[in-house]
N, C-alpha and C positions, 0 to 999 in steps of 0.2 A: 528520447526529445523526440516531440512532434511539434507539424508546425501550428497543431489546431491546440495544443495540450503540450506544456512543461510539469512533469515533476522532476524535484530533485528525492536525489540518496536520501534514505530513509537515516532518523540522526534519532538516538547513539545508536551505534550498532558495535556491538553488541546492546542490547535493550535489554533493562532490568523490571523497573513497573510502566514502564511506559516508549512508545514510539511516537516521533513527529515524523508527518509528511509533508513539503511544503509542495503546493503547485499552482502555477496558472493557466486559467483558461482564455484562449483568445479565438474561442467560440463556444458559445452561451449554448449555444441546441445541442454540445454532445452527452451523452450517455455516459459518463464515464466513472469507473469502480475498479478496486487496487481491492483483490481478494491476496487471504491470507492460507497459504495451505502448507502442509509440511513434507518432505522427503516422497512420500510415497502418493500423496495428491490427494489427500483428505483434507479439505476445506474446511475451515472453521471458523472461517466466519468474513464474511463481503462486507464494504464499505462502500459507499455511492459520495462521489465527490461531488460538493455544491458548486458549482460556477462561480457562489456569491459569497465565496469564503475562498481562503488564500492554503490554511491549516486545515491536515486531519491529524488529531490524535487517535492513536489506539491503544489500550491499554495491552498487556503482555503477562502483567503479574499470575493471572489464570493460567499461565501456560507452564509446562513443564520445561526447563531447562533444557537447551539446545539447536536444531538447525532448520528453519523454516524458510519459506520461501514466499516472495509479496510478486501476486502478478497482474497489470494494467490494463485493464477491458475497453476499448472504444469503443462502442456501439455494439457491443459483442462480441467485436475481434481479439483475440488477446497479443498483444500489443509488446511486453518486456517482462521478459520475469527476472528479479534477482531475492538475493538471500537477504536472510536476518535473523543473525541469532541472538538467544534470547537466555543472560545469564544472570545467575544471582550474587 
């Protein structure tokens, strides 16, 4: 959590077909994104967080089951990395 942007832990986790991030901007001028990557650091996708919304849904049904990580960036600064498990 950050004074300018609050992102809750992703759910469901483990995820099957999709995962949801809920967030709230306190400073709409921020550039915020979530990067999804594997244990080796290979990025699969990056998702820009829209200050006008409070929820980001990402599809996980195309990902192989296993352990992934998501990193929150604000203004290109790496703030936090957490684990996301994909199951079938």
